[in-house]
NUTOR-503078 format. One record per residue (C-alpha): residue number from 1; residue in three letters; x, y, z. Coordinates in Angstrom, 2 decimals, always signed. Example, Ala and Ser with C-alpha at 12.3 -4.5 7.8 and 13.67 -1.06 7.14 Angstrom:
(1, Ala, (+12.30, -4.50, +7.80))
(2, Ser, (+13.67, -1.06, +7.14))
//
This chain:
(1, Met, (+87.19, +95.48, +85.35))
(2, Val, (+88.09, +98.57, +83.95))
(3, Arg, (+88.74, +98.59, +80.53))
(4, Val, (+90.29, +101.99, +78.67))
(5, Asp, (+91.87, +102.71, +75.15))
(6, Met, (+94.27, +104.69, +76.17))
(7, Pro, (+96.07, +105.86, +79.40))
(8, Gln, (+94.54, +109.55, +79.67))
(9, Asp, (+91.39, +108.21, +79.84))
(10, Leu, (+91.40, +106.70, +83.06))
(11, Thr, (+91.41, +110.19, +83.91))
(12, Pro, (+87.64, +109.54, +85.40))
(13, Tyr, (+88.57, +107.02, +87.35))
(14, Val, (+91.37, +108.64, +89.86))
(15, Gly, (+90.51, +107.32, +93.43))
(16, Gln, (+87.72, +105.24, +92.32))
(17, Pro, (+88.01, +101.66, +92.36))
(18, Leu, (+89.64, +100.18, +89.27))
(19, Gly, (+88.43, +96.05, +89.92))
(20, Thr, (+88.81, +92.99, +91.72))
(21, Ser, (+90.54, +90.21, +90.62))
(22, Ala, (+89.35, +86.43, +91.15))
(23, Trp, (+90.20, +84.09, +93.76))
(24, Arg, (+94.00, +82.74, +93.26))
(25, Thr, (+94.85, +79.62, +95.22))
(26, Ile, (+98.56, +79.41, +97.19))
(27, Thr, (+99.28, +76.02, +96.77))
(28, Glu, (+102.16, +74.53, +98.81))
(29, Asp, (+103.45, +73.36, +95.70))
(30, Met, (+104.15, +77.73, +94.97))
(31, Val, (+105.54, +78.18, +98.05))
(32, Gln, (+108.08, +75.57, +97.60))
(33, Arg, (+109.14, +76.81, +93.76))
(34, Phe, (+109.38, +80.50, +94.96))
(35, Ala, (+111.75, +79.28, +98.31))
(36, Asn, (+113.72, +77.58, +95.58))
(37, Leu, (+113.69, +80.21, +93.24))
(38, Thr, (+114.93, +83.06, +95.61))
(39, Gly, (+116.82, +80.76, +98.10))
(40, Asp, (+114.61, +81.54, +100.95))
(41, Thr, (+114.09, +78.05, +101.97))
(42, His, (+113.67, +78.98, +105.67))
(43, Trp, (+111.68, +75.98, +107.44))
(44, Ile, (+108.80, +78.12, +108.44))
(45, His, (+107.93, +78.57, +104.05))
(46, Thr, (+109.08, +74.72, +104.10))
(47, Asp, (+108.34, +72.23, +106.52))
(48, Ser, (+104.54, +72.22, +107.17))
(49, Ala, (+105.00, +69.53, +110.15))
(50, Arg, (+107.49, +71.73, +111.55))
(51, Val, (+105.39, +75.12, +111.11))
(52, Arg, (+102.29, +72.87, +112.54))
(53, Ala, (+104.54, +71.45, +115.84))
(54, Gln, (+106.46, +74.95, +116.83))
(55, Thr, (+104.33, +77.70, +115.89))
(56, Pro, (+100.30, +78.86, +116.00))
(57, Phe, (+100.04, +78.38, +112.49))
(58, Thr, (+98.35, +75.48, +110.38))
(59, Gly, (+100.81, +75.07, +107.79))
(60, Gln, (+103.46, +76.97, +105.48))
(61, Val, (+103.68, +80.17, +105.52))
(62, Val, (+103.45, +81.83, +102.16))
(63, His, (+106.24, +83.86, +101.49))
(64, Gly, (+105.23, +88.04, +101.45))
(65, Phe, (+107.37, +88.61, +98.21))
(66, Leu, (+105.59, +85.53, +96.70))
(67, Leu, (+102.28, +87.53, +97.56))
(68, Leu, (+103.76, +90.85, +96.29))
(69, Ala, (+104.62, +89.39, +92.65))
(70, Leu, (+101.07, +87.75, +92.61))
(71, Ile, (+99.74, +91.57, +92.15))
(72, Thr, (+101.09, +92.12, +88.49))
(73, Asp, (+99.04, +88.67, +87.38))
(74, Leu, (+95.81, +89.67, +89.05))
(75, Gly, (+96.13, +93.26, +88.30))
(76, Thr, (+95.51, +92.28, +84.89))
(77, Glu, (+92.14, +90.89, +86.05))
(78, Cys, (+91.40, +94.80, +87.32))
(79, Phe, (+91.84, +97.11, +84.64))
(80, Asp, (+93.34, +97.24, +81.22))
(81, Val, (+94.93, +99.86, +78.98))
(82, Thr, (+94.25, +98.24, +75.39))
(83, Ala, (+96.40, +101.13, +73.54))
(84, Ala, (+99.36, +100.26, +75.66))
(85, Gln, (+102.37, +98.28, +74.40))
(86, Gln, (+104.57, +98.04, +77.36))
(87, Trp, (+104.59, +98.17, +80.83))
(88, Leu, (+106.97, +98.75, +83.35))
(89, Asn, (+106.94, +98.36, +87.01))
(90, Tyr, (+108.21, +101.71, +88.55))
(91, Gly, (+108.20, +100.75, +92.19))
(92, Val, (+106.19, +100.20, +94.70))
(93, Asp, (+105.59, +102.52, +98.05))
(94, Lys, (+104.14, +101.91, +101.22))
(95, Leu, (+104.17, +98.29, +101.41))
(96, Arg, (+102.73, +96.52, +104.34))
(97, Phe, (+102.53, +92.53, +104.83))
(98, Thr, (+99.41, +92.98, +107.12))
(99, Ser, (+98.74, +89.48, +108.06))
(100, Val, (+99.99, +85.86, +107.57))
(101, Val, (+98.93, +84.07, +105.04))
(102, Ile, (+99.42, +79.78, +105.31))
(103, Ala, (+99.59, +77.88, +101.77))
(104, Gly, (+95.85, +76.37, +100.55))
(105, Ala, (+94.45, +79.98, +100.89))
(106, Arg, (+92.79, +81.99, +98.44))
(107, Val, (+93.56, +85.76, +97.89))
(108, Arg, (+92.32, +88.51, +95.33))
(109, Leu, (+93.44, +91.80, +94.73))
(110, Arg, (+91.50, +94.64, +95.12))
(111, Met, (+92.62, +97.87, +93.04))
(112, Thr, (+92.38, +101.46, +93.28))
(113, Leu, (+93.28, +104.30, +90.87))
(114, Ala, (+95.24, +106.76, +92.97))
(115, Glu, (+97.10, +109.18, +91.15))
(116, Leu, (+97.94, +109.45, +86.98))
(117, Asp, (+100.71, +111.66, +86.06))
(118, Met, (+100.76, +111.68, +82.24))
(119, Gln, (+103.92, +112.45, +80.61))
(120, Gln, (+104.85, +114.22, +77.20))
(121, Asn, (+105.65, +111.30, +75.60))
(122, Gly, (+102.33, +109.88, +76.27))
(123, Ala, (+103.04, +107.90, +78.43))
(124, Ala, (+101.49, +107.53, +82.07))
(125, Arg, (+102.74, +106.75, +85.41))
(126, Ile, (+99.74, +104.91, +86.93))
(127, Thr, (+99.58, +104.46, +91.03))
(128, Ala, (+97.27, +102.05, +92.14))
(129, Glu, (+96.18, +101.51, +95.57))
(130, Cys, (+96.60, +97.60, +95.79))
(131, Val, (+94.77, +95.33, +98.51))
(132, Leu, (+95.56, +91.23, +98.76))
(133, Glu, (+92.61, +89.90, +100.32))
(134, Val, (+92.81, +86.59, +102.28))
(135, Glu, (+89.49, +84.59, +102.47))
(136, Gly, (+87.93, +84.24, +105.41))
(137, Gln, (+90.13, +86.89, +107.61))
(138, Gln, (+89.18, +90.45, +108.21))
(139, Lys, (+93.08, +91.39, +107.65))
(140, Pro, (+94.61, +91.48, +104.43))
(141, Ala, (+97.71, +89.93, +103.48))
(142, Leu, (+99.32, +92.93, +102.22))
(143, Val, (+98.62, +96.70, +101.03))
(144, Ala, (+100.61, +98.90, +98.97))
(145, Arg, (+100.68, +101.12, +96.25))
(146, Arg, (+101.99, +100.17, +93.11))
(147, Ile, (+103.86, +102.29, +90.61))
(148, Met, (+103.30, +101.23, +86.42))
(149, Leu, (+104.63, +102.97, +83.61))
(150, Ala, (+102.05, +102.67, +80.42))
(151, Ile, (+103.61, +102.96, +77.60))
(152, Pro, (+101.39, +103.34, +74.53))
//
């Protein structure tokens, strides 16, 4: 994990790995609660028996947007800017869901600092390459460039 005081202290890390989170298990309960919250209750996410009977998958398929939502929390295990009083999500570029994830799988986030743009007010626009790995799978669950604003 990279920990710095000020956003500009990340400058030497541009192009370098920031860190890797711990493994996180995606439970069926998490998938069901996400389905209920978002209204995306398609049976592929909520009915394990039907998924096993009608698809090649072995259980509930995790929502791609649930996986995307996890990168915020998992990212706190990869790097920290201690003087940042506020963090804002600025956007996500080049998002791709590259493999199916089944409930019960474990995922972890690997982050690399792609860009650091210092603003005149001392804030920084931080762009991180995010790869959400799935334990035991060759392909990651998703890849994306997450863009954040760190405001000291």
